[in-house]
VOLOVEX-154667 format. One line per 4 residues: number of its first residue (from 1); their letters; for each residue x, y, z of C-alpha. Coordinates in nm, 2 decimals, padded with zeros to 4 digits. Example, Ala and Ser with C-alpha at 12.3 -4.5 7.8 and 13.67 -1.06 7.14 Angstrom:
1) AS) 01.23,-00.45,00.78 | 01.37,-00.11,00.71;
% end
This chain:
1) MNES) 01.03,01.80,-01.62 | 00.69,01.63,-01.63 | 00.62,01.33,-01.41 | 00.48,01.01,-01.56;
5) YVTV) 00.19,00.84,-01.38 | 00.12,00.47,-01.46 | -00.12,00.20,-01.37 | 00.03,-00.15,-01.36;
9) SGNV) -00.16,-00.48,-01.33 | 00.04,-00.78,-01.22 | 00.11,-01.02,-00.92 | 00.30,-00.94,-00.60;
13) VGDP) 00.64,-01.11,-00.62 | 00.71,-01.14,-00.25 | 00.55,-01.04,00.08 | 00.56,-00.65,00.14;
17) VVRT) 00.85,-00.54,00.36 | 00.78,-00.26,00.62 | 01.04,00.00,00.70 | 01.06,00.35,00.83;
21) TRAS) 01.24,00.66,00.70 | 01.49,00.85,00.90 | 01.21,01.08,01.00 | 01.01,00.78,01.12;
25) VPFV) 00.77,00.78,00.84 | 00.64,00.42,00.77 | 00.67,00.28,00.42 | 00.63,-00.05,00.25;
29) TFRV) 00.82,-00.19,-00.05 | 00.73,-00.49,-00.27 | 00.76,-00.59,-00.64 | 00.51,-00.65,-00.90;
33) ASTV) 00.55,-00.88,-01.20 | 00.34,-00.78,-01.49 | 00.33,-01.02,-01.80 | 00.17,-00.92,-02.12;
37) RRVD) -00.08,-01.18,-02.28 | -00.14,-01.16,-02.64 | -00.34,-01.36,-02.89 | -00.12,-01.56,-03.13;
41) GKTG) -00.25,-01.47,-03.48 | -00.16,-01.83,-03.62 | -00.31,-02.03,-03.34 | -00.57,-01.80,-03.18;
45) EYID) -00.45,-01.89,-02.84 | -00.31,-01.66,-02.58 | 00.06,-01.66,-02.53 | 00.27,-01.48,-02.26;
49) GGTN) 00.51,-01.21,-02.36 | 00.79,-01.09,-02.14 | 00.76,-01.02,-01.79 | 00.83,-00.67,-01.65;
53) YVNV) 00.92,-00.63,-01.28 | 00.83,-00.31,-01.10 | 00.94,-00.20,-00.75 | 00.66,-00.03,-00.56;
57) TAFR) 00.69,00.19,-00.25 | 00.40,00.31,-00.06 | 00.42,00.56,00.23 | 00.22,00.62,00.56;
61) ALGV) -00.13,00.48,00.59 | -00.13,00.32,00.24 | 00.19,00.13,00.32 | 00.07,00.02,00.66;
65) NLAS) -00.25,-00.10,00.52 | -00.08,-00.28,00.23 | 00.15,-00.47,00.48 | -00.16,-00.62,00.63;
69) SLHK) -00.34,-00.68,00.31 | -00.11,-00.81,00.04 | 00.08,-01.13,00.01 | 00.30,-01.31,-00.23;
73) GDPV) 00.11,-01.41,-00.55 | -00.18,-01.16,-00.50 | -00.31,-01.01,-00.82 | -00.29,-00.63,-00.79;
77) IVYG) -00.35,-00.30,-00.97 | -00.10,-00.03,-00.88 | -00.14,00.35,-00.97 | 00.13,00.60,-00.90;
81) RMRI) 00.43,00.81,-01.02 | 00.68,00.63,-01.22 | 01.05,00.68,-01.19 | 01.32,00.50,-01.39;
85) NQWV) 01.67,00.45,-01.24 | 01.98,00.37,-01.40 | 02.24,00.22,-01.16 | 02.60,00.10,-01.16;
89) NGDR) 02.75,-00.15,-00.91 | 03.12,-00.22,-00.98 | 03.12,-00.39,-01.33 | 02.74,-00.44,-01.33;
93) SGTS) 02.49,-00.18,-01.44 | 02.11,-00.18,-01.51 | 01.78,-00.01,-01.51 | 01.50,-00.03,-01.26;
97) VEID) 01.15,00.09,-01.27 | 00.99,00.22,-00.95 | 00.64,00.35,-00.87 | 00.56,00.58,-00.58;
101) AYNV) 00.22,00.43,-00.52 | -00.09,00.65,-00.47 | -00.35,00.37,-00.50 | -00.31,-00.01,-00.48;
105) GHDL) -00.58,-00.28,-00.47 | -00.65,-00.64,-00.55 | -00.74,-00.70,-00.91 | -01.10,-00.80,-00.87;
109) SRGQ) -01.13,-00.93,-01.22 | -00.93,-01.22,-01.09 | -01.09,-01.29,-00.75 | -01.28,-01.15,-00.45;
113) SQFT) -01.15,-00.93,-00.17 | -01.30,-00.81,00.16 | -01.25,-00.46,00.27 | -01.19,-00.37,00.63;
117) RVAK) -01.19,-00.01,00.74 | -00.92,00.09,01.00 | -00.95,00.40,01.23 | -00.58,00.43,01.28;
121) PQLD) -00.32,00.21,01.08 | -00.08,00.01,01.30 | 00.25,-00.13,01.19 | 00.27,-00.39,01.46;
125) PQDR) -00.05,-00.59,01.53 | 00.11,-00.72,01.86 | 00.14,-00.37,02.00 | -00.08,-00.31,02.29;
129) LADP) -00.22,00.00,02.13 | -00.34,-00.20,01.84 | -00.58,-00.39,02.05 | -00.94,-00.33,01.92;
133) AVQE) -01.06,-00.23,02.26 | -00.79,00.03,02.30 | -00.86,00.16,01.94 | -01.24,00.19,02.03;
137) AHDE) -01.16,00.38,02.35 | -00.95,00.62,02.14 | -01.23,00.65,01.89 | -01.47,00.74,02.17;
141) LDRV) -01.23,01.01,02.30 | -01.21,01.15,01.95 | -01.58,01.18,01.93 | -01.60,01.34,02.26;
145) DLGG) -01.33,01.60,02.16 | -01.53,01.68,01.85 | -01.83,01.78,02.06 | -02.04,01.46,02.03;
149) DHCG) -02.08,01.15,01.82 | -02.02,01.32,01.48 | -01.84,01.02,01.32 | -02.12,00.77,01.31;
153) AGSG) -02.08,00.40,01.30 | -01.84,00.26,01.05 | -01.70,00.60,00.93 | -01.34,00.51,01.04;
157) GFDR) -01.32,00.80,01.28 | -01.31,01.08,01.02 | -01.58,01.32,00.98 | -01.40,01.64,00.88;
161) PEES) -01.29,01.66,00.51 | -00.95,01.77,00.60 | -00.89,01.45,00.79 | -00.80,01.12,00.64;
165) ADTD) -00.62,00.80,00.71 | -00.32,00.93,00.52 | -00.21,01.19,00.79 | 00.09,01.18,01.02;
169) DYEL) -00.16,01.19,01.32 | -00.16,00.82,01.40 | 00.06,00.63,01.64 | 00.37,00.45,01.51;
173) AGAS) 00.33,00.11,01.67 | 00.67,-00.03,01.79 | 00.86,00.28,01.66 | 00.93,00.43,02.00;
177) GA) 01.08,00.12,02.14 | 00.82,00.11,02.42;
% end
């Protein structure tokens, strides 16, 4: 079966919720409301069509970064793999649309955003390992382990093509209970 990839533009319905899988992989869920706007042929004015609600799930680094970046009401563009689920709960049944997000960003046609590069995404900003001084010390250790300062300022700590922020090599803050 072929998979369907979609791009949805809309507004975040509620603040993203952080969770972890049974295998301790972090993920974030949130909903996007997308309303079609069309020009009324008679009046020439824009009118709103129906609103579609889409459940979005983002894993690992993308999810962690989204939890720190998105808030209720933010305009976003979501790209990912679409799945349509039919469900039954007692006498009720329905259909839900879900997106396994690959890319998510603010819709910059509706405002401005500020990008901040993170070396190692953290779920819990209160965790002592999330402290910028600790992260800087870890980055220095990474540079020494690589045989010198190969990363350069502002590179996010990744200088080898096979490394990226979307690996399982980061610390899960607060997941160990320490």
